[in-house]
C-alpha positions as CSV (number, residue, x, y, z in Angstrom):
1,X,59.8,25.0,-0.9
2,X,59.5,21.5,-2.3
3,X,58.2,20.2,0.7
4,X,55.5,22.9,0.8
5,X,54.7,22.7,-2.8
6,X,54.5,19.0,-2.3
7,X,52.3,19.3,0.6
8,X,49.8,21.8,-1.2
9,X,49.8,19.1,-3.9
10,X,48.8,16.2,-1.6
11,X,46.2,18.4,-0.4
12,X,44.8,19.2,-3.4
13,X,44.9,15.4,-4.8
14,X,43.0,14.3,-1.4
15,X,40.6,17.1,-2.0
16,X,40.0,16.0,-5.6
17,X,39.8,12.5,-4.8
18,X,36.9,13.3,-2.1
19,X,35.1,15.4,-4.6
20,X,35.1,12.5,-7.3
21,X,33.9,10.0,-4.9
22,X,31.0,12.1,-4.5
23,X,29.9,12.1,-8.3
24,X,27.5,9.7,-9.9
25,X,28.2,8.6,-13.5
26,X,25.9,7.5,-16.6
27,X,26.2,4.2,-18.0
28,X,29.0,5.4,-20.4
29,X,31.2,7.0,-17.5
30,X,30.6,10.4,-18.0
31,X,29.5,12.4,-14.6
32,X,26.1,13.0,-14.0
33,X,26.0,17.2,-13.5
34,X,23.3,19.4,-11.8
35,X,22.8,22.5,-13.7
36,X,21.1,25.8,-12.4
37,X,17.7,23.6,-13.1
38,X,18.8,21.2,-10.7
39,X,17.9,18.5,-13.2
40,X,20.6,15.9,-14.3
41,X,22.3,16.7,-17.6
42,X,24.2,13.5,-19.0
43,X,25.4,12.3,-22.1
44,X,22.7,10.0,-23.0
45,X,19.2,9.9,-24.6
46,X,16.1,9.4,-22.4
47,X,15.5,6.4,-24.3
48,X,17.7,3.2,-24.7
49,X,18.2,1.2,-27.8
50,X,16.3,-2.4,-27.9
51,X,18.4,-4.9,-26.1
52,X,20.0,-7.6,-28.2
53,X,18.6,-11.4,-27.2
54,X,20.7,-13.4,-25.9
55,X,20.6,-15.8,-28.8
56,X,21.5,-13.1,-31.0
57,X,24.6,-12.1,-28.6
58,X,25.3,-15.6,-28.8
59,X,25.6,-15.4,-32.6
60,X,27.6,-12.2,-32.6
61,X,30.3,-13.6,-30.2
62,X,30.3,-17.0,-32.7
63,X,31.3,-14.7,-36.0
64,X,33.8,-12.5,-33.8
65,X,35.7,-16.0,-32.9
66,X,36.0,-16.8,-36.5
67,X,36.2,-13.3,-38.1
68,X,37.4,-13.2,-41.3
69,X,38.1,-9.8,-42.6
70,X,38.6,-10.7,-45.9
71,X,35.0,-12.2,-46.0
72,X,32.3,-10.7,-47.7
73,X,29.7,-12.8,-45.5
74,X,31.2,-11.8,-42.4
75,X,31.0,-8.2,-43.1
76,X,27.3,-8.4,-44.4
77,X,26.9,-10.5,-40.9
78,X,28.4,-7.8,-39.0
79,X,26.6,-5.0,-40.8
80,X,23.5,-6.4,-39.5
81,X,24.4,-6.7,-35.9
82,X,25.3,-2.9,-36.3
83,X,22.2,-1.7,-37.5
84,X,20.2,-3.1,-34.8
85,X,22.9,-2.0,-32.4
86,X,26.1,-3.7,-30.7
87,X,25.7,-4.9,-27.1
88,X,28.3,-2.3,-25.4
89,X,30.4,-5.5,-23.8
90,X,31.2,-6.5,-27.6
91,X,32.0,-3.2,-28.9
92,X,35.6,-3.2,-28.2
93,X,35.8,-6.7,-29.8
94,X,33.9,-5.7,-33.1
95,X,36.0,-2.7,-33.6
96,X,39.0,-4.7,-33.1
97,X,38.0,-7.3,-35.6
98,X,37.0,-4.5,-38.2
99,X,40.4,-2.6,-37.6
100,X,42.1,-5.4,-38.1
101,X,44.0,-4.7,-35.1
102,X,46.3,-8.1,-34.5
103,X,47.2,-8.3,-37.8
104,X,48.2,-4.5,-38.1
105,X,50.6,-5.2,-35.2
106,X,51.8,-8.4,-36.6
107,X,52.9,-6.8,-39.6
108,X,54.8,-4.5,-38.2
109,X,58.3,-4.0,-36.8
110,X,57.2,-1.5,-34.3
111,X,57.3,-2.5,-30.6
112,X,55.1,-0.3,-28.4
113,X,56.7,-1.5,-25.3
114,X,59.9,-0.6,-26.5
115,X,59.0,3.0,-27.8
116,X,57.5,3.5,-24.4
117,X,60.8,2.7,-22.8
118,X,63.1,4.8,-24.8
119,X,60.5,7.9,-23.9
120,X,60.7,7.6,-20.6
121,X,64.3,8.2,-20.8
122,X,63.6,12.1,-21.6
123,X,60.9,12.3,-19.1
124,X,63.1,11.1,-16.3
125,X,65.7,13.6,-17.4
126,X,62.9,16.5,-17.4
127,X,61.9,15.5,-13.9
128,X,58.3,14.4,-15.2
129,X,56.6,11.2,-14.7
130,X,53.6,9.9,-16.9
131,X,51.4,9.5,-14.1
132,X,51.5,13.4,-13.1
133,X,52.0,14.8,-17.1
134,X,49.1,17.2,-16.3
135,X,50.9,18.8,-13.3
136,X,53.9,18.8,-15.4
137,X,52.7,21.5,-17.6
138,X,54.4,24.2,-15.6
139,X,57.5,22.6,-15.7
140,X,57.7,21.6,-19.5
141,X,56.7,25.2,-20.3
142,X,59.6,26.9,-18.2
143,X,61.9,24.2,-19.8
144,X,60.6,25.6,-23.4
145,X,61.0,29.1,-22.3
146,X,64.5,28.8,-21.4
147,X,65.4,27.1,-24.3
148,X,63.9,29.5,-26.4
149,X,65.5,32.6,-24.9
150,X,68.9,30.8,-25.2
151,X,68.6,29.8,-28.4
152,X,70.4,26.8,-28.0
153,X,69.5,23.0,-28.0
154,X,69.8,21.3,-24.8
155,X,73.3,19.8,-24.2
156,X,73.3,15.9,-25.5
157,X,76.0,15.3,-22.9
158,X,73.8,15.5,-19.6
159,X,70.0,15.3,-21.1
160,X,68.1,12.8,-23.3
161,X,65.6,15.2,-24.5
162,X,65.3,17.4,-27.1
163,X,63.4,20.6,-28.1
164,X,61.3,18.8,-30.2
165,X,60.5,16.4,-27.1
166,X,59.7,18.9,-24.6
167,X,56.9,20.8,-27.4
168,X,55.5,17.3,-28.2
169,X,55.2,16.6,-24.4
170,X,53.8,19.7,-23.6
171,X,51.6,20.1,-26.6
172,X,49.9,16.4,-25.6
173,X,49.7,17.8,-22.0
174,X,47.5,20.3,-22.5
175,X,45.0,19.0,-24.6
176,X,44.9,15.8,-22.2
177,X,43.4,18.4,-19.6
178,X,40.8,19.0,-22.4
179,X,39.8,15.6,-23.3
180,X,36.5,14.3,-21.7
181,X,37.3,16.1,-18.2
182,X,33.9,14.8,-17.2
183,X,34.7,11.0,-18.1
184,X,35.5,9.0,-14.7
185,X,38.7,7.5,-16.5
186,X,40.1,10.9,-17.2
187,X,38.4,13.0,-14.4
188,X,40.3,14.8,-11.7
189,X,43.2,13.1,-9.7
190,X,41.6,9.8,-8.7
191,X,43.9,6.6,-9.1
192,X,41.7,5.8,-12.3
193,X,41.9,8.9,-13.5
194,X,45.4,9.2,-13.2
195,X,46.0,6.0,-14.5
196,X,43.8,6.7,-17.5
197,X,45.9,10.1,-18.1
198,X,48.7,8.1,-18.3
199,X,47.5,5.7,-20.8
200,X,46.2,8.5,-22.9
201,X,49.6,10.2,-22.8
202,X,51.6,7.0,-23.8
203,X,49.2,6.0,-26.7
204,X,49.6,9.5,-28.0
205,X,53.2,9.7,-27.7
206,X,53.7,6.3,-29.1
207,X,51.9,7.0,-32.2
208,X,53.7,10.4,-32.4
209,X,57.3,8.4,-32.4
210,X,55.6,5.9,-34.7
211,X,54.6,8.1,-37.5
212,X,56.8,11.2,-36.8
213,X,55.5,12.8,-40.4
214,X,52.1,13.2,-39.1
215,X,53.3,13.6,-35.5
216,X,50.7,14.9,-32.9
217,X,47.7,16.9,-33.6
218,X,45.0,18.2,-31.7
219,X,41.9,16.2,-32.3
220,X,43.7,13.0,-32.2
221,X,43.7,13.1,-28.1
222,X,39.5,12.8,-28.5
223,X,40.2,9.9,-30.9
224,X,42.6,8.0,-28.7
225,X,40.3,8.3,-25.4
226,X,37.4,7.0,-27.1
227,X,39.3,4.1,-28.5
228,X,40.8,3.5,-24.4
229,X,37.4,3.4,-23.2
230,X,36.6,0.1,-25.0
231,X,40.2,-1.2,-25.9
232,X,43.5,-2.4,-23.8
233,X,46.2,0.3,-24.0
234,X,48.1,-1.6,-26.9
235,X,45.0,-2.3,-28.8
236,X,43.9,1.1,-28.6
237,X,47.3,2.3,-30.0
238,X,47.0,-0.3,-32.9
239,X,43.4,0.7,-33.5
240,X,44.4,4.6,-33.7
241,X,47.1,3.5,-36.1
242,X,44.5,2.2,-38.4
243,X,42.1,5.0,-38.0
244,X,44.8,7.2,-38.9
245,X,46.6,5.5,-42.0
246,X,44.2,3.4,-43.7
247,X,42.8,5.5,-46.6
248,X,39.0,4.4,-45.8
249,X,39.6,6.4,-42.4
250,X,40.9,9.4,-41.3
251,X,44.3,9.1,-43.7
252,X,45.7,12.5,-44.6
253,X,43.0,14.2,-42.3
254,X,45.7,15.6,-39.9
255,X,48.0,16.5,-42.5
256,X,49.1,20.2,-42.6
257,X,47.4,21.4,-45.9
258,X,43.9,19.8,-44.3
259,X,42.8,19.1,-47.9
260,X,40.7,16.4,-46.9
261,X,39.0,18.2,-44.1
262,X,38.2,21.2,-46.3
263,X,36.9,18.4,-49.1
264,X,34.4,17.2,-46.0
265,X,33.6,21.1,-45.7
266,X,32.6,21.3,-49.4
267,X,30.3,18.5,-49.4
268,X,28.6,19.2,-46.1
269,X,27.9,22.7,-47.6
270,X,26.5,21.0,-50.7
271,X,24.4,18.7,-48.6
272,X,22.9,21.5,-46.8
273,X,22.3,23.6,-49.8
274,X,20.0,20.9,-51.0
275,X,18.7,19.1,-48.2
276,X,17.9,22.3,-46.1
277,X,18.6,25.7,-48.4
278,X,16.5,27.8,-45.8
279,X,19.2,26.8,-42.9
280,X,22.2,27.3,-45.4
281,X,20.9,30.8,-46.5
282,X,20.4,31.8,-43.3
283,X,23.9,30.7,-41.8
284,X,25.1,32.7,-44.8
285,X,23.3,36.1,-44.3
286,X,24.3,36.2,-40.7
287,X,28.0,34.9,-41.6
288,X,28.4,31.6,-40.2
289,X,30.9,29.5,-42.3
290,X,30.2,25.7,-41.8
291,X,34.2,25.1,-41.4
292,X,33.9,26.4,-37.7
293,X,32.0,23.4,-37.0
294,X,32.5,20.9,-39.4
295,X,36.3,20.9,-39.1
296,X,36.1,19.9,-35.2
297,X,33.3,17.1,-36.1
298,X,35.7,15.6,-38.2
299,X,39.0,16.4,-36.4
300,X,37.6,14.8,-33.1
301,X,35.2,12.2,-35.2
302,X,32.1,13.3,-33.9
303,X,32.9,13.0,-30.1
304,X,31.4,16.6,-29.4
305,X,28.2,15.2,-29.9
306,X,26.1,15.9,-26.8
307,X,24.4,12.1,-26.9
308,X,27.3,9.6,-26.2
309,X,24.9,6.7,-27.6
310,X,24.9,8.7,-30.9
311,X,28.9,9.1,-30.8
312,X,29.3,5.3,-30.6
313,X,26.6,4.2,-33.4
314,X,28.3,7.0,-35.6
315,X,31.9,5.5,-34.8
316,X,30.3,1.6,-35.3
317,X,29.2,2.9,-38.9
318,X,32.6,4.7,-39.6
319,X,34.7,1.9,-38.5
320,X,32.5,-0.2,-40.5
321,X,32.1,1.2,-43.8
322,X,35.0,4.5,-43.1
323,X,34.5,7.9,-43.5
324,X,32.2,8.0,-46.3
325,X,29.9,6.4,-44.3
326,X,29.0,10.2,-42.8
327,X,27.9,11.9,-46.1
């Protein structure tokens, strides 16, 4: 049976690779999808932001090379660049400086690579690979169901995983398949996508181990995926840590009480009521609660917006000023 299953998986993988080779992608890496009207739909506006001159690009590179996060002058200069549009090639460096990624890593006792080594033990015992985590969802579900039926933890003498490990692995794997499934780094079973899915899994599992009080929550996969589009793997982990733990960003947003998200919903309601009273009254009259769309906005940091250039512009402002840049 294993041979048959393996050959079927191999055929599916090769078919998926052939399909992925036919896709065309936009400048952000999202697949161009044809709809019924035969027009190409993509995640960018028809217009493009004005290109920064080579002189301005050089000035921004110099600013980043002597960056001092505590300097008011540096921050005011970087704000001017962000207001006029950050060149895509430099966005990762800008985010890394504003989030103080290097300082956070140097100040912490947590070792990213050591954590991943410790995680691989349970994965091996479960017969699961980080490079095939999506195809392992069924295995993880079956193992979890067996433990639930037996109502006993796995034997520590033979296995290095716990019931909590299985739940965590499965939850992340389920969310991975929903995270930007049309982006080339996560789409299908091409070598690039398999590596992208593995990176995203590693970043998320490492954060759950780094901060077990928060662990993993839905929405984090979207945030981590965007960071991986701009930064290296370990840099993306520390950038995620900065976003989730610094008070000016998303600290407490993912706690069980959801108090901070509920506050943002109330702020939005008041803003809508005063700026667009007719729309506010209409939504109330048809029974549409803003919490249903505002909460996903904040928990995925606005990555559900249809135009990706707008998403990146919003992220630039949030990373510069914090979450309060939104209201």
